mmCIF entry with sequence, helices, sheets and N, C-alpha, C, O atoms, coordinates in Angstrom:
data_MODEL
# 
_entry.id   MODEL 
# 
_entity.id                         1 
_entity.type                       polymer 
_entity.pdbx_number_of_molecules   1 
# 
_entity_poly.entity_id                      1 
_entity_poly.type                           'polypeptide(L)' 
_entity_poly.nstd_linkage                   no 
_entity_poly.nstd_monomer                   no 
_entity_poly.pdbx_seq_one_letter_code       MDAKLIVFGETSLDKLLQWLRSSGEPKDIREVLIQYLQILSKSVTEDSE 
_entity_poly.pdbx_seq_one_letter_code_can   MDAKLIVFGETSLDKLLQWLRSSGEPKDIREVLIQYLQILSKSVTEDSE 
_entity_poly.pdbx_strand_id                 A 
# 
loop_
_entity_poly_seq.entity_id 
_entity_poly_seq.num 
_entity_poly_seq.mon_id 
_entity_poly_seq.hetero 
1 1  MET n 
1 2  ASP n 
1 3  ALA n 
1 4  LYS n 
1 5  LEU n 
1 6  ILE n 
1 7  VAL n 
1 8  PHE n 
1 9  GLY n 
1 10 GLU n 
1 11 THR n 
1 12 SER n 
1 13 LEU n 
1 14 ASP n 
1 15 LYS n 
1 16 LEU n 
1 17 LEU n 
1 18 GLN n 
1 19 TRP n 
1 20 LEU n 
1 21 ARG n 
1 22 SER n 
1 23 SER n 
1 24 GLY n 
1 25 GLU n 
1 26 PRO n 
1 27 LYS n 
1 28 ASP n 
1 29 ILE n 
1 30 ARG n 
1 31 GLU n 
1 32 VAL n 
1 33 LEU n 
1 34 ILE n 
1 35 GLN n 
1 36 TYR n 
1 37 LEU n 
1 38 GLN n 
1 39 ILE n 
1 40 LEU n 
1 41 SER n 
1 42 LYS n 
1 43 SER n 
1 44 VAL n 
1 45 THR n 
1 46 GLU n 
1 47 ASP n 
1 48 SER n 
1 49 GLU n 
# 
_struct_asym.id          A 
_struct_asym.entity_id   1 
# 
loop_
_struct_conf.conf_type_id 
_struct_conf.id 
_struct_conf.pdbx_PDB_helix_id 
_struct_conf.beg_label_comp_id 
_struct_conf.beg_label_asym_id 
_struct_conf.beg_label_seq_id 
_struct_conf.pdbx_beg_PDB_ins_code 
_struct_conf.end_label_comp_id 
_struct_conf.end_label_asym_id 
_struct_conf.end_label_seq_id 
_struct_conf.pdbx_end_PDB_ins_code 
_struct_conf.beg_auth_comp_id 
_struct_conf.beg_auth_asym_id 
_struct_conf.beg_auth_seq_id 
_struct_conf.end_auth_comp_id 
_struct_conf.end_auth_asym_id 
_struct_conf.end_auth_seq_id 
_struct_conf.pdbx_PDB_helix_class 
_struct_conf.details 
_struct_conf.pdbx_PDB_helix_length 
HELX_P HELX_P1 AA1 ALA A 3  ? LEU A 5  ? ALA A 3  LEU A 5  5 ? 3  
HELX_P HELX_P2 AA2 SER A 12 ? SER A 23 ? SER A 12 SER A 23 1 ? 12 
HELX_P HELX_P3 AA3 ILE A 29 ? ASP A 47 ? ILE A 29 ASP A 47 1 ? 19 
# 
_struct_conf_type.id          HELX_P 
_struct_conf_type.criteria    ? 
_struct_conf_type.reference   ? 
# 
loop_
_atom_site.group_PDB 
_atom_site.id 
_atom_site.type_symbol 
_atom_site.label_atom_id 
_atom_site.label_alt_id 
_atom_site.label_comp_id 
_atom_site.label_asym_id 
_atom_site.label_entity_id 
_atom_site.label_seq_id 
_atom_site.pdbx_PDB_ins_code 
_atom_site.Cartn_x 
_atom_site.Cartn_y 
_atom_site.Cartn_z 
_atom_site.occupancy 
_atom_site.B_iso_or_equiv 
_atom_site.pdbx_formal_charge 
_atom_site.auth_seq_id 
_atom_site.auth_comp_id 
_atom_site.auth_asym_id 
_atom_site.auth_atom_id 
_atom_site.pdbx_PDB_model_num 
ATOM 1   N N  . MET A 1 1  ? 5.651   -20.005 -4.604  1.00 0.00 ? 1  MET A N  1 
ATOM 2   C CA . MET A 1 1  ? 4.262   -20.267 -4.600  1.00 0.00 ? 1  MET A CA 1 
ATOM 3   C C  . MET A 1 1  ? 4.069   -21.659 -5.023  1.00 0.00 ? 1  MET A C  1 
ATOM 4   O O  . MET A 1 1  ? 4.709   -22.157 -5.949  1.00 0.00 ? 1  MET A O  1 
ATOM 5   N N  . ASP A 1 2  ? 3.157   -22.299 -4.320  1.00 0.00 ? 2  ASP A N  1 
ATOM 6   C CA . ASP A 1 2  ? 2.814   -23.619 -4.596  1.00 0.00 ? 2  ASP A CA 1 
ATOM 7   C C  . ASP A 1 2  ? 1.726   -23.674 -5.723  1.00 0.00 ? 2  ASP A C  1 
ATOM 8   O O  . ASP A 1 2  ? 0.704   -22.993 -5.637  1.00 0.00 ? 2  ASP A O  1 
ATOM 9   N N  . ALA A 1 3  ? 1.960   -24.458 -6.721  1.00 0.00 ? 3  ALA A N  1 
ATOM 10  C CA . ALA A 1 3  ? 1.077   -24.434 -7.930  1.00 0.00 ? 3  ALA A CA 1 
ATOM 11  C C  . ALA A 1 3  ? -0.310  -25.116 -7.596  1.00 0.00 ? 3  ALA A C  1 
ATOM 12  O O  . ALA A 1 3  ? -1.284  -25.001 -8.339  1.00 0.00 ? 3  ALA A O  1 
ATOM 13  N N  . LYS A 1 4  ? -0.320  -25.827 -6.432  1.00 0.00 ? 4  LYS A N  1 
ATOM 14  C CA . LYS A 1 4  ? -1.646  -26.365 -6.016  1.00 0.00 ? 4  LYS A CA 1 
ATOM 15  C C  . LYS A 1 4  ? -2.539  -25.286 -5.596  1.00 0.00 ? 4  LYS A C  1 
ATOM 16  O O  . LYS A 1 4  ? -3.752  -25.500 -5.606  1.00 0.00 ? 4  LYS A O  1 
ATOM 17  N N  . LEU A 1 5  ? -2.096  -24.190 -5.240  1.00 0.00 ? 5  LEU A N  1 
ATOM 18  C CA . LEU A 1 5  ? -2.953  -23.102 -4.685  1.00 0.00 ? 5  LEU A CA 1 
ATOM 19  C C  . LEU A 1 5  ? -3.548  -22.228 -5.775  1.00 0.00 ? 5  LEU A C  1 
ATOM 20  O O  . LEU A 1 5  ? -4.383  -21.368 -5.495  1.00 0.00 ? 5  LEU A O  1 
ATOM 21  N N  . ILE A 1 6  ? -3.112  -22.446 -7.062  1.00 0.00 ? 6  ILE A N  1 
ATOM 22  C CA . ILE A 1 6  ? -3.606  -21.592 -8.161  1.00 0.00 ? 6  ILE A CA 1 
ATOM 23  C C  . ILE A 1 6  ? -5.110  -22.023 -8.439  1.00 0.00 ? 6  ILE A C  1 
ATOM 24  O O  . ILE A 1 6  ? -5.358  -23.214 -8.628  1.00 0.00 ? 6  ILE A O  1 
ATOM 25  N N  . VAL A 1 7  ? -6.015  -21.161 -8.464  1.00 0.00 ? 7  VAL A N  1 
ATOM 26  C CA . VAL A 1 7  ? -7.379  -21.429 -8.790  1.00 0.00 ? 7  VAL A CA 1 
ATOM 27  C C  . VAL A 1 7  ? -7.782  -20.629 -9.954  1.00 0.00 ? 7  VAL A C  1 
ATOM 28  O O  . VAL A 1 7  ? -7.554  -19.420 -9.996  1.00 0.00 ? 7  VAL A O  1 
ATOM 29  N N  . PHE A 1 8  ? -8.407  -21.298 -10.955 1.00 0.00 ? 8  PHE A N  1 
ATOM 30  C CA . PHE A 1 8  ? -8.879  -20.594 -12.175 1.00 0.00 ? 8  PHE A CA 1 
ATOM 31  C C  . PHE A 1 8  ? -10.323 -20.297 -11.993 1.00 0.00 ? 8  PHE A C  1 
ATOM 32  O O  . PHE A 1 8  ? -11.087 -21.101 -11.458 1.00 0.00 ? 8  PHE A O  1 
ATOM 33  N N  . GLY A 1 9  ? -10.687 -19.141 -12.439 1.00 0.00 ? 9  GLY A N  1 
ATOM 34  C CA . GLY A 1 9  ? -12.076 -18.617 -12.283 1.00 0.00 ? 9  GLY A CA 1 
ATOM 35  C C  . GLY A 1 9  ? -12.076 -17.092 -12.251 1.00 0.00 ? 9  GLY A C  1 
ATOM 36  O O  . GLY A 1 9  ? -11.245 -16.411 -12.851 1.00 0.00 ? 9  GLY A O  1 
ATOM 37  N N  . GLU A 1 10 ? -13.048 -16.618 -11.523 1.00 0.00 ? 10 GLU A N  1 
ATOM 38  C CA . GLU A 1 10 ? -13.161 -15.196 -11.440 1.00 0.00 ? 10 GLU A CA 1 
ATOM 39  C C  . GLU A 1 10 ? -11.962 -14.517 -10.768 1.00 0.00 ? 10 GLU A C  1 
ATOM 40  O O  . GLU A 1 10 ? -11.587 -14.905 -9.661  1.00 0.00 ? 10 GLU A O  1 
ATOM 41  N N  . THR A 1 11 ? -11.378 -13.557 -11.382 1.00 0.00 ? 11 THR A N  1 
ATOM 42  C CA . THR A 1 11 ? -10.236 -12.859 -10.820 1.00 0.00 ? 11 THR A CA 1 
ATOM 43  C C  . THR A 1 11 ? -10.674 -11.584 -9.948  1.00 0.00 ? 11 THR A C  1 
ATOM 44  O O  . THR A 1 11 ? -11.831 -11.165 -9.974  1.00 0.00 ? 11 THR A O  1 
ATOM 45  N N  . SER A 1 12 ? -9.817  -11.092 -9.294  1.00 0.00 ? 12 SER A N  1 
ATOM 46  C CA . SER A 1 12 ? -9.996  -9.871  -8.496  1.00 0.00 ? 12 SER A CA 1 
ATOM 47  C C  . SER A 1 12 ? -10.302 -8.729  -9.442  1.00 0.00 ? 12 SER A C  1 
ATOM 48  O O  . SER A 1 12 ? -11.151 -7.884  -9.160  1.00 0.00 ? 12 SER A O  1 
ATOM 49  N N  . LEU A 1 13 ? -9.621  -8.711  -10.541 1.00 0.00 ? 13 LEU A N  1 
ATOM 50  C CA . LEU A 1 13 ? -9.869  -7.579  -11.568 1.00 0.00 ? 13 LEU A CA 1 
ATOM 51  C C  . LEU A 1 13 ? -11.345 -7.693  -12.045 1.00 0.00 ? 13 LEU A C  1 
ATOM 52  O O  . LEU A 1 13 ? -12.009 -6.671  -12.219 1.00 0.00 ? 13 LEU A O  1 
ATOM 53  N N  . ASP A 1 14 ? -11.863 -8.938  -12.259 1.00 0.00 ? 14 ASP A N  1 
ATOM 54  C CA . ASP A 1 14 ? -13.227 -9.131  -12.689 1.00 0.00 ? 14 ASP A CA 1 
ATOM 55  C C  . ASP A 1 14 ? -14.174 -8.647  -11.616 1.00 0.00 ? 14 ASP A C  1 
ATOM 56  O O  . ASP A 1 14 ? -15.198 -8.067  -11.976 1.00 0.00 ? 14 ASP A O  1 
ATOM 57  N N  . LYS A 1 15 ? -13.927 -8.832  -10.324 1.00 0.00 ? 15 LYS A N  1 
ATOM 58  C CA . LYS A 1 15 ? -14.751 -8.312  -9.263  1.00 0.00 ? 15 LYS A CA 1 
ATOM 59  C C  . LYS A 1 15 ? -14.721 -6.899  -9.181  1.00 0.00 ? 15 LYS A C  1 
ATOM 60  O O  . LYS A 1 15 ? -15.733 -6.281  -8.850  1.00 0.00 ? 15 LYS A O  1 
ATOM 61  N N  . LEU A 1 16 ? -13.522 -6.257  -9.484  1.00 0.00 ? 16 LEU A N  1 
ATOM 62  C CA . LEU A 1 16 ? -13.432 -4.819  -9.439  1.00 0.00 ? 16 LEU A CA 1 
ATOM 63  C C  . LEU A 1 16 ? -14.297 -4.186  -10.522 1.00 0.00 ? 16 LEU A C  1 
ATOM 64  O O  . LEU A 1 16 ? -15.009 -3.203  -10.315 1.00 0.00 ? 16 LEU A O  1 
ATOM 65  N N  . LEU A 1 17 ? -14.187 -4.826  -11.708 1.00 0.00 ? 17 LEU A N  1 
ATOM 66  C CA . LEU A 1 17 ? -14.965 -4.285  -12.906 1.00 0.00 ? 17 LEU A CA 1 
ATOM 67  C C  . LEU A 1 17 ? -16.459 -4.438  -12.557 1.00 0.00 ? 17 LEU A C  1 
ATOM 68  O O  . LEU A 1 17 ? -17.217 -3.515  -12.854 1.00 0.00 ? 17 LEU A O  1 
ATOM 69  N N  . GLN A 1 18 ? -16.928 -5.532  -11.951 1.00 0.00 ? 18 GLN A N  1 
ATOM 70  C CA . GLN A 1 18 ? -18.305 -5.705  -11.648 1.00 0.00 ? 18 GLN A CA 1 
ATOM 71  C C  . GLN A 1 18 ? -18.752 -4.574  -10.658 1.00 0.00 ? 18 GLN A C  1 
ATOM 72  O O  . GLN A 1 18 ? -19.839 -4.013  -10.799 1.00 0.00 ? 18 GLN A O  1 
ATOM 73  N N  . TRP A 1 19 ? -17.880 -4.260  -9.656  1.00 0.00 ? 19 TRP A N  1 
ATOM 74  C CA . TRP A 1 19 ? -18.126 -3.219  -8.698  1.00 0.00 ? 19 TRP A CA 1 
ATOM 75  C C  . TRP A 1 19 ? -18.263 -1.840  -9.311  1.00 0.00 ? 19 TRP A C  1 
ATOM 76  O O  . TRP A 1 19 ? -19.095 -1.037  -8.890  1.00 0.00 ? 19 TRP A O  1 
ATOM 77  N N  . LEU A 1 20 ? -17.383 -1.561  -10.374 1.00 0.00 ? 20 LEU A N  1 
ATOM 78  C CA . LEU A 1 20 ? -17.377 -0.364  -11.012 1.00 0.00 ? 20 LEU A CA 1 
ATOM 79  C C  . LEU A 1 20 ? -18.595 -0.139  -11.839 1.00 0.00 ? 20 LEU A C  1 
ATOM 80  O O  . LEU A 1 20 ? -19.191 0.938   -11.862 1.00 0.00 ? 20 LEU A O  1 
ATOM 81  N N  . ARG A 1 21 ? -18.970 -1.276  -12.571 1.00 0.00 ? 21 ARG A N  1 
ATOM 82  C CA . ARG A 1 21 ? -20.190 -1.282  -13.475 1.00 0.00 ? 21 ARG A CA 1 
ATOM 83  C C  . ARG A 1 21 ? -21.499 -1.098  -12.586 1.00 0.00 ? 21 ARG A C  1 
ATOM 84  O O  . ARG A 1 21 ? -22.407 -0.368  -12.982 1.00 0.00 ? 21 ARG A O  1 
ATOM 85  N N  . SER A 1 22 ? -21.575 -1.782  -11.368 1.00 0.00 ? 22 SER A N  1 
ATOM 86  C CA . SER A 1 22 ? -22.711 -1.687  -10.523 1.00 0.00 ? 22 SER A CA 1 
ATOM 87  C C  . SER A 1 22 ? -22.939 -0.305  -9.976  1.00 0.00 ? 22 SER A C  1 
ATOM 88  O O  . SER A 1 22 ? -24.075 0.071   -9.688  1.00 0.00 ? 22 SER A O  1 
ATOM 89  N N  . SER A 1 23 ? -21.825 0.495   -9.822  1.00 0.00 ? 23 SER A N  1 
ATOM 90  C CA . SER A 1 23 ? -22.008 1.832   -9.193  1.00 0.00 ? 23 SER A CA 1 
ATOM 91  C C  . SER A 1 23 ? -22.632 2.758   -10.177 1.00 0.00 ? 23 SER A C  1 
ATOM 92  O O  . SER A 1 23 ? -23.297 3.697   -9.740  1.00 0.00 ? 23 SER A O  1 
ATOM 93  N N  . GLY A 1 24 ? -22.487 2.591   -11.492 1.00 0.00 ? 24 GLY A N  1 
ATOM 94  C CA . GLY A 1 24 ? -23.071 3.391   -12.524 1.00 0.00 ? 24 GLY A CA 1 
ATOM 95  C C  . GLY A 1 24 ? -22.614 4.820   -12.594 1.00 0.00 ? 24 GLY A C  1 
ATOM 96  O O  . GLY A 1 24 ? -23.265 5.645   -13.236 1.00 0.00 ? 24 GLY A O  1 
ATOM 97  N N  . GLU A 1 25 ? -21.484 5.144   -11.935 1.00 0.00 ? 25 GLU A N  1 
ATOM 98  C CA . GLU A 1 25 ? -20.884 6.499   -11.986 1.00 0.00 ? 25 GLU A CA 1 
ATOM 99  C C  . GLU A 1 25 ? -19.416 6.406   -11.982 1.00 0.00 ? 25 GLU A C  1 
ATOM 100 O O  . GLU A 1 25 ? -18.865 5.372   -11.605 1.00 0.00 ? 25 GLU A O  1 
ATOM 101 N N  . PRO A 1 26 ? -18.731 7.471   -12.396 1.00 0.00 ? 26 PRO A N  1 
ATOM 102 C CA . PRO A 1 26 ? -17.263 7.432   -12.344 1.00 0.00 ? 26 PRO A CA 1 
ATOM 103 C C  . PRO A 1 26 ? -16.774 7.516   -10.870 1.00 0.00 ? 26 PRO A C  1 
ATOM 104 O O  . PRO A 1 26 ? -17.421 8.087   -9.992  1.00 0.00 ? 26 PRO A O  1 
ATOM 105 N N  . LYS A 1 27 ? -15.621 6.920   -10.677 1.00 0.00 ? 27 LYS A N  1 
ATOM 106 C CA . LYS A 1 27 ? -15.063 6.859   -9.311  1.00 0.00 ? 27 LYS A CA 1 
ATOM 107 C C  . LYS A 1 27 ? -13.635 7.488   -9.413  1.00 0.00 ? 27 LYS A C  1 
ATOM 108 O O  . LYS A 1 27 ? -12.962 7.415   -10.441 1.00 0.00 ? 27 LYS A O  1 
ATOM 109 N N  . ASP A 1 28 ? -13.240 8.089   -8.309  1.00 0.00 ? 28 ASP A N  1 
ATOM 110 C CA . ASP A 1 28 ? -11.928 8.657   -8.081  1.00 0.00 ? 28 ASP A CA 1 
ATOM 111 C C  . ASP A 1 28 ? -10.976 7.465   -7.999  1.00 0.00 ? 28 ASP A C  1 
ATOM 112 O O  . ASP A 1 28 ? -11.299 6.437   -7.404  1.00 0.00 ? 28 ASP A O  1 
ATOM 113 N N  . ILE A 1 29 ? -9.747  7.625   -8.632  1.00 0.00 ? 29 ILE A N  1 
ATOM 114 C CA . ILE A 1 29 ? -8.687  6.582   -8.715  1.00 0.00 ? 29 ILE A CA 1 
ATOM 115 C C  . ILE A 1 29 ? -8.391  6.139   -7.366  1.00 0.00 ? 29 ILE A C  1 
ATOM 116 O O  . ILE A 1 29 ? -8.102  4.952   -7.220  1.00 0.00 ? 29 ILE A O  1 
ATOM 117 N N  . ARG A 1 30 ? -8.419  6.907   -6.359  1.00 0.00 ? 30 ARG A N  1 
ATOM 118 C CA . ARG A 1 30 ? -8.135  6.496   -4.940  1.00 0.00 ? 30 ARG A CA 1 
ATOM 119 C C  . ARG A 1 30 ? -9.251  5.575   -4.447  1.00 0.00 ? 30 ARG A C  1 
ATOM 120 O O  . ARG A 1 30 ? -8.928  4.587   -3.788  1.00 0.00 ? 30 ARG A O  1 
ATOM 121 N N  . GLU A 1 31 ? -10.396 5.792   -4.684  1.00 0.00 ? 31 GLU A N  1 
ATOM 122 C CA . GLU A 1 31 ? -11.488 4.972   -4.289  1.00 0.00 ? 31 GLU A CA 1 
ATOM 123 C C  . GLU A 1 31 ? -11.432 3.515   -5.006  1.00 0.00 ? 31 GLU A C  1 
ATOM 124 O O  . GLU A 1 31 ? -11.724 2.476   -4.414  1.00 0.00 ? 31 GLU A O  1 
ATOM 125 N N  . VAL A 1 32 ? -11.059 3.576   -6.224  1.00 0.00 ? 32 VAL A N  1 
ATOM 126 C CA . VAL A 1 32 ? -10.906 2.344   -7.028  1.00 0.00 ? 32 VAL A CA 1 
ATOM 127 C C  . VAL A 1 32 ? -9.733  1.489   -6.491  1.00 0.00 ? 32 VAL A C  1 
ATOM 128 O O  . VAL A 1 32 ? -9.838  0.270   -6.360  1.00 0.00 ? 32 VAL A O  1 
ATOM 129 N N  . LEU A 1 33 ? -8.661  2.151   -6.201  1.00 0.00 ? 33 LEU A N  1 
ATOM 130 C CA . LEU A 1 33 ? -7.509  1.481   -5.638  1.00 0.00 ? 33 LEU A CA 1 
ATOM 131 C C  . LEU A 1 33 ? -7.772  0.848   -4.241  1.00 0.00 ? 33 LEU A C  1 
ATOM 132 O O  . LEU A 1 33 ? -7.350  -0.282  -3.994  1.00 0.00 ? 33 LEU A O  1 
ATOM 133 N N  . ILE A 1 34 ? -8.469  1.577   -3.326  1.00 0.00 ? 34 ILE A N  1 
ATOM 134 C CA . ILE A 1 34 ? -8.826  0.977   -2.078  1.00 0.00 ? 34 ILE A CA 1 
ATOM 135 C C  . ILE A 1 34 ? -9.765  -0.194  -2.289  1.00 0.00 ? 34 ILE A C  1 
ATOM 136 O O  . ILE A 1 34 ? -9.561  -1.222  -1.643  1.00 0.00 ? 34 ILE A O  1 
ATOM 137 N N  . GLN A 1 35 ? -10.771 -0.122  -3.134  1.00 0.00 ? 35 GLN A N  1 
ATOM 138 C CA . GLN A 1 35 ? -11.730 -1.211  -3.347  1.00 0.00 ? 35 GLN A CA 1 
ATOM 139 C C  . GLN A 1 35 ? -10.913 -2.405  -3.921  1.00 0.00 ? 35 GLN A C  1 
ATOM 140 O O  . GLN A 1 35 ? -11.197 -3.541  -3.538  1.00 0.00 ? 35 GLN A O  1 
ATOM 141 N N  . TYR A 1 36 ? -9.968  -2.215  -4.770  1.00 0.00 ? 36 TYR A N  1 
ATOM 142 C CA . TYR A 1 36 ? -9.153  -3.373  -5.335  1.00 0.00 ? 36 TYR A CA 1 
ATOM 143 C C  . TYR A 1 36 ? -8.313  -3.925  -4.287  1.00 0.00 ? 36 TYR A C  1 
ATOM 144 O O  . TYR A 1 36 ? -8.135  -5.142  -4.267  1.00 0.00 ? 36 TYR A O  1 
ATOM 145 N N  . LEU A 1 37 ? -7.758  -3.152  -3.383  1.00 0.00 ? 37 LEU A N  1 
ATOM 146 C CA . LEU A 1 37 ? -6.926  -3.721  -2.373  1.00 0.00 ? 37 LEU A CA 1 
ATOM 147 C C  . LEU A 1 37 ? -7.891  -4.531  -1.365  1.00 0.00 ? 37 LEU A C  1 
ATOM 148 O O  . LEU A 1 37 ? -7.460  -5.555  -0.836  1.00 0.00 ? 37 LEU A O  1 
ATOM 149 N N  . GLN A 1 38 ? -9.098  -4.107  -1.121  1.00 0.00 ? 38 GLN A N  1 
ATOM 150 C CA . GLN A 1 38 ? -9.953  -4.868  -0.283  1.00 0.00 ? 38 GLN A CA 1 
ATOM 151 C C  . GLN A 1 38 ? -10.305 -6.093  -0.860  1.00 0.00 ? 38 GLN A C  1 
ATOM 152 O O  . GLN A 1 38 ? -10.324 -7.110  -0.168  1.00 0.00 ? 38 GLN A O  1 
ATOM 153 N N  . ILE A 1 39 ? -10.624 -6.113  -2.212  1.00 0.00 ? 39 ILE A N  1 
ATOM 154 C CA . ILE A 1 39 ? -10.950 -7.360  -2.848  1.00 0.00 ? 39 ILE A CA 1 
ATOM 155 C C  . ILE A 1 39 ? -9.766  -8.415  -2.874  1.00 0.00 ? 39 ILE A C  1 
ATOM 156 O O  . ILE A 1 39 ? -9.942  -9.623  -2.716  1.00 0.00 ? 39 ILE A O  1 
ATOM 157 N N  . LEU A 1 40 ? -8.537  -7.807  -3.092  1.00 0.00 ? 40 LEU A N  1 
ATOM 158 C CA . LEU A 1 40 ? -7.354  -8.731  -3.053  1.00 0.00 ? 40 LEU A CA 1 
ATOM 159 C C  . LEU A 1 40 ? -7.171  -9.260  -1.553  1.00 0.00 ? 40 LEU A C  1 
ATOM 160 O O  . LEU A 1 40 ? -6.900  -10.449 -1.385  1.00 0.00 ? 40 LEU A O  1 
ATOM 161 N N  . SER A 1 41 ? -7.295  -8.520  -0.617  1.00 0.00 ? 41 SER A N  1 
ATOM 162 C CA . SER A 1 41 ? -7.189  -8.896  0.723   1.00 0.00 ? 41 SER A CA 1 
ATOM 163 C C  . SER A 1 41 ? -8.157  -9.998  1.094   1.00 0.00 ? 41 SER A C  1 
ATOM 164 O O  . SER A 1 41 ? -7.790  -11.016 1.681   1.00 0.00 ? 41 SER A O  1 
ATOM 165 N N  . LYS A 1 42 ? -9.400  -9.760  0.734   1.00 0.00 ? 42 LYS A N  1 
ATOM 166 C CA . LYS A 1 42 ? -10.401 -10.766 1.008   1.00 0.00 ? 42 LYS A CA 1 
ATOM 167 C C  . LYS A 1 42 ? -10.000 -12.125 0.290   1.00 0.00 ? 42 LYS A C  1 
ATOM 168 O O  . LYS A 1 42 ? -10.043 -13.206 0.877   1.00 0.00 ? 42 LYS A O  1 
ATOM 169 N N  . SER A 1 43 ? -9.614  -11.977 -1.008  1.00 0.00 ? 43 SER A N  1 
ATOM 170 C CA . SER A 1 43 ? -9.228  -13.181 -1.752  1.00 0.00 ? 43 SER A CA 1 
ATOM 171 C C  . SER A 1 43 ? -8.094  -13.978 -1.037  1.00 0.00 ? 43 SER A C  1 
ATOM 172 O O  . SER A 1 43 ? -8.176  -15.203 -0.957  1.00 0.00 ? 43 SER A O  1 
ATOM 173 N N  . VAL A 1 44 ? -7.107  -13.338 -0.552  1.00 0.00 ? 44 VAL A N  1 
ATOM 174 C CA . VAL A 1 44 ? -6.000  -13.921 0.162   1.00 0.00 ? 44 VAL A CA 1 
ATOM 175 C C  . VAL A 1 44 ? -6.481  -14.574 1.407   1.00 0.00 ? 44 VAL A C  1 
ATOM 176 O O  . VAL A 1 44 ? -6.097  -15.709 1.687   1.00 0.00 ? 44 VAL A O  1 
ATOM 177 N N  . THR A 1 45 ? -7.332  -13.890 2.197   1.00 0.00 ? 45 THR A N  1 
ATOM 178 C CA . THR A 1 45 ? -7.636  -14.484 3.428   1.00 0.00 ? 45 THR A CA 1 
ATOM 179 C C  . THR A 1 45 ? -8.632  -15.629 3.282   1.00 0.00 ? 45 THR A C  1 
ATOM 180 O O  . THR A 1 45 ? -8.708  -16.481 4.167   1.00 0.00 ? 45 THR A O  1 
ATOM 181 N N  . GLU A 1 46 ? -9.387  -15.674 2.206   1.00 0.00 ? 46 GLU A N  1 
ATOM 182 C CA . GLU A 1 46 ? -10.381 -16.854 1.835   1.00 0.00 ? 46 GLU A CA 1 
ATOM 183 C C  . GLU A 1 46 ? -9.507  -18.141 1.442   1.00 0.00 ? 46 GLU A C  1 
ATOM 184 O O  . GLU A 1 46 ? -9.761  -19.283 1.824   1.00 0.00 ? 46 GLU A O  1 
ATOM 185 N N  . ASP A 1 47 ? -8.477  -17.784 0.647   1.00 0.00 ? 47 ASP A N  1 
ATOM 186 C CA . ASP A 1 47 ? -7.580  -18.886 0.121   1.00 0.00 ? 47 ASP A CA 1 
ATOM 187 C C  . ASP A 1 47 ? -6.714  -19.547 1.269   1.00 0.00 ? 47 ASP A C  1 
ATOM 188 O O  . ASP A 1 47 ? -6.391  -20.735 1.247   1.00 0.00 ? 47 ASP A O  1 
ATOM 189 N N  . SER A 1 48 ? -6.386  -18.703 2.228   1.00 0.00 ? 48 SER A N  1 
ATOM 190 C CA . SER A 1 48 ? -5.565  -19.289 3.376   1.00 0.00 ? 48 SER A CA 1 
ATOM 191 C C  . SER A 1 48 ? -6.393  -20.044 4.372   1.00 0.00 ? 48 SER A C  1 
ATOM 192 O O  . SER A 1 48 ? -5.810  -20.675 5.254   1.00 0.00 ? 48 SER A O  1 
ATOM 193 N N  . GLU A 1 49 ? -7.677  -20.035 4.309   1.00 0.00 ? 49 GLU A N  1 
ATOM 194 C CA . GLU A 1 49 ? -8.573  -20.733 5.313   1.00 0.00 ? 49 GLU A CA 1 
ATOM 195 C C  . GLU A 1 49 ? -8.810  -22.171 4.862   1.00 0.00 ? 49 GLU A C  1 
ATOM 196 O O  . GLU A 1 49 ? -9.516  -22.921 5.537   1.00 0.00 ? 49 GLU A O  1 
# 
């Protein structure tokens, strides 16, 4: 991994927590995992552009 690609700021985990809080209701672990993978995937594709 190239150190130049490291970006400090909001992490994917922060985004997941925001998503959970905004829903206002408990979520199934499968749904949380799918959402987290989508957030990570989006982060990776944004970074590569």
